[in-house]
C-alpha positions as CSV (number, residue, x, y, z in Angstrom):
1,M,0.0,0.0,0.0
2,L,1.3,3.4,-1.0
3,K,1.4,6.0,1.6
4,T,0.9,9.3,-0.2
5,F,-0.1,11.3,2.8
6,T,1.9,11.5,6.1
7,W,2.0,14.1,8.8
8,H,5.6,14.6,8.0
9,F,4.9,15.6,4.4
10,Y,2.0,17.8,5.6
11,F,4.2,19.8,8.0
12,V,7.1,20.0,5.5
13,Y,5.0,21.6,2.8
14,L,2.6,23.6,5.0
15,F,4.9,26.5,5.7
16,P,6.2,27.0,2.1
17,V,2.6,26.8,0.7
18,L,1.4,29.4,3.3
19,L,4.4,31.6,2.6
20,I,3.8,31.5,-1.2
21,G,0.1,32.2,-0.7
22,Y,0.8,35.1,1.7
23,V,3.4,36.7,-0.7
24,A,1.0,36.2,-3.7
25,L,-1.8,37.8,-1.8
26,N,0.3,40.8,-0.7
27,I,1.6,41.3,-4.3
28,S,-2.0,41.4,-5.5
29,F,-3.0,43.9,-2.9
30,F,0.0,46.1,-3.7
31,Q,-0.8,46.0,-7.4
32,D,-4.5,47.0,-6.7
33,Y,-3.2,49.8,-4.5
34,L,-0.9,51.1,-7.2
35,K,-3.7,50.8,-9.8
36,Q,-6.2,52.7,-7.6
37,R,-3.6,55.4,-6.9
38,R,-2.8,55.8,-10.6
39,E,-6.5,56.0,-11.5
40,A,-7.1,58.6,-8.7
41,Q,-4.2,60.7,-10.0
42,E,-5.4,60.5,-13.6
43,K,-8.9,61.4,-12.5
44,A,-7.6,64.4,-10.5
45,E,-5.5,65.5,-13.5
46,A,-8.5,65.2,-15.8
47,E,-10.7,67.2,-13.4
48,A,-8.0,69.9,-13.1
49,A,-7.7,70.0,-16.9
50,E,-11.5,70.2,-17.3
51,A,-11.7,73.0,-14.7
52,S,-8.9,74.8,-16.5
53,Q,-10.7,74.5,-19.8
54,K,-13.9,75.8,-18.2
55,V,-12.2,78.9,-16.7
56,L,-10.4,79.5,-20.1
57,A,-13.7,79.2,-21.9
58,L,-15.4,81.5,-19.4
59,S,-12.6,84.0,-19.7
60,E,-13.1,84.0,-23.5
61,T,-16.8,84.8,-23.1
62,F,-16.0,87.7,-20.9
63,S,-14.2,90.0,-23.3
64,P,-13.7,93.4,-21.9
65,K,-14.3,96.3,-24.3
66,P,-11.1,98.0,-25.3
67,T,-10.5,101.2,-23.4
68,V,-11.1,104.4,-25.3
69,S,-10.6,107.9,-24.2
70,S,-13.7,109.0,-22.3
71,P,-14.6,111.2,-19.3
72,H,-15.4,108.0,-17.3
73,L,-13.1,106.1,-15.0
74,A,-10.8,103.7,-17.0
75,Y,-8.3,102.6,-14.4
76,L,-8.7,102.2,-10.7
77,K,-6.1,101.7,-7.9
78,G,-6.6,98.5,-5.9
79,K,-4.9,96.3,-3.4
80,S,-4.7,92.5,-3.8
81,A,-2.8,89.6,-2.2
82,T,0.1,90.3,-4.5
83,G,0.3,94.1,-3.9
84,E,-1.1,97.4,-5.1
85,L,-1.7,98.2,-8.7
86,D,-3.8,100.0,-11.2
87,F,-6.2,97.8,-13.1
88,P,-8.7,98.5,-16.0
89,V,-12.2,98.8,-14.7
90,N,-13.6,97.2,-17.9
91,E,-12.2,93.8,-16.6
92,V,-14.2,94.0,-13.4
93,Y,-17.2,91.7,-13.1
94,Y,-18.7,93.7,-10.2
95,F,-18.0,96.0,-7.4
96,T,-19.3,95.2,-3.9
97,V,-19.0,96.2,-0.2
98,E,-18.3,93.7,2.6
99,D,-17.7,94.6,6.2
100,R,-17.2,98.3,5.2
101,F,-14.5,97.5,2.7
102,Y,-15.1,98.0,-1.0
103,Y,-14.0,95.3,-3.5
104,A,-13.7,94.9,-7.3
105,E,-14.0,91.3,-8.5
106,S,-12.2,90.8,-11.7
107,L,-11.1,88.0,-14.0
108,K,-7.6,87.9,-12.5
109,E,-8.1,88.8,-8.8
110,R,-10.2,90.5,-6.2
111,Y,-9.0,94.0,-5.4
112,M,-9.8,96.1,-2.4
113,V,-10.5,99.7,-3.6
114,S,-10.6,103.0,-1.7
115,K,-13.5,104.5,-3.6
116,T,-17.1,104.0,-2.2
117,L,-19.8,102.6,-4.4
118,N,-21.4,106.0,-4.6
119,E,-18.2,107.5,-6.0
120,L,-17.8,104.6,-8.4
121,E,-21.4,104.9,-9.6
122,T,-20.8,108.5,-10.6
123,E,-17.4,107.9,-12.1
124,L,-18.0,104.7,-14.1
125,D,-19.5,104.6,-17.5
126,P,-23.3,104.2,-17.0
127,T,-23.7,102.3,-20.3
128,Q,-21.2,99.7,-19.0
129,F,-21.9,99.6,-15.2
130,F,-25.2,99.5,-13.3
131,R,-25.9,99.9,-9.6
132,I,-28.1,96.9,-9.3
133,K,-28.7,97.2,-5.5
134,R,-27.2,99.1,-2.6
135,D,-24.1,96.9,-2.3
136,Y,-23.4,95.9,-6.0
137,I,-22.4,97.6,-9.2
138,V,-22.3,95.1,-12.1
139,N,-20.6,95.1,-15.5
140,R,-23.0,94.6,-18.4
141,Q,-20.7,92.0,-19.9
142,A,-20.7,90.0,-16.7
143,V,-24.5,89.5,-16.6
144,L,-25.3,86.0,-17.7
145,H,-29.0,85.9,-17.1
146,Y,-31.7,86.7,-14.5
147,S,-34.7,84.8,-13.3
148,Y,-37.7,85.3,-10.9
149,W,-36.9,84.0,-7.5
150,E,-39.6,84.6,-4.8
151,N,-41.7,87.4,-3.2
152,G,-41.1,89.7,-6.2
153,K,-37.3,89.3,-6.0
154,Y,-35.0,88.2,-8.9
155,I,-31.7,86.4,-9.0
156,V,-29.1,87.8,-11.4
157,N,-26.4,85.3,-12.4
158,L,-23.0,86.6,-13.4
159,N,-20.6,85.2,-15.8
160,T,-17.9,84.6,-13.2
161,P,-16.0,81.4,-12.5
162,D,-18.2,80.7,-9.5
163,Q,-21.4,81.8,-11.2
164,H,-22.0,84.5,-8.6
165,E,-25.6,85.3,-7.8
166,I,-27.1,88.5,-6.7
167,I,-30.6,88.8,-5.3
168,V,-32.3,91.9,-6.6
169,P,-35.5,93.6,-5.4
170,R,-38.3,94.0,-7.9
171,V,-38.1,97.8,-7.7
172,R,-34.6,97.8,-9.3
173,M,-35.5,95.1,-11.9
174,H,-37.4,97.4,-14.3
175,E,-34.5,99.9,-14.5
176,F,-32.0,96.9,-14.8
177,R,-34.0,95.4,-17.7
178,E,-34.1,98.8,-19.4
179,W,-30.4,99.2,-18.9
180,L,-29.6,95.7,-20.3
181,Q,-31.7,96.5,-23.4
182,G,-29.6,99.6,-24.0
183,R,-32.3,102.1,-23.2
184,D,-31.4,105.1,-21.2
185,A,-32.7,104.2,-17.8
186,S,-31.0,107.3,-16.3
187,K,-33.8,109.5,-17.7
188,T,-36.1,107.9,-15.2
189,E,-36.0,108.7,-11.5
190,P,-33.2,106.8,-9.9
191,A,-34.3,104.5,-7.1
192,N,-33.3,105.5,-3.6
193,L,-30.6,103.0,-2.5
194,V,-29.7,104.5,0.8
């Protein structure tokens, strides 16, 4: 009778078989880890490239008018994270006030400006900029669309990278629509914003 199985052979081959299985399993796990890491990196690179393309496409849609000699403000001094400089106002999406500081949001950066919104309203070109509410002056080219919201209020969406929204009261919407259509809304009584 042939003895094919003995406890001696079992213990002799048990450790090598377990060791080979353990090593094979760890190699498989390590390969899966590297594959998932590579896929995550490729996905992140693809998302970054897509976001970059969106910003580039958005910046192409917002084409500031070339500056021409006019009595209106063409450049404004502002402070940003990189320092102080003069920037063209036709590149600004909107001007706003936050915590008693006045800001200009542009394609490149956000600038803190020293002029108040009342001063800016009088110095900016009224065909290009509109005081949409007490704390916002918007650039005509930055307006993407507007829609009814609730209780007689409207939401104006701007053509900014973050699709900035401004809630506008009904009393300003008539003048705003007239201004967008190119009619001279300044001939009507300006609404009291104060």
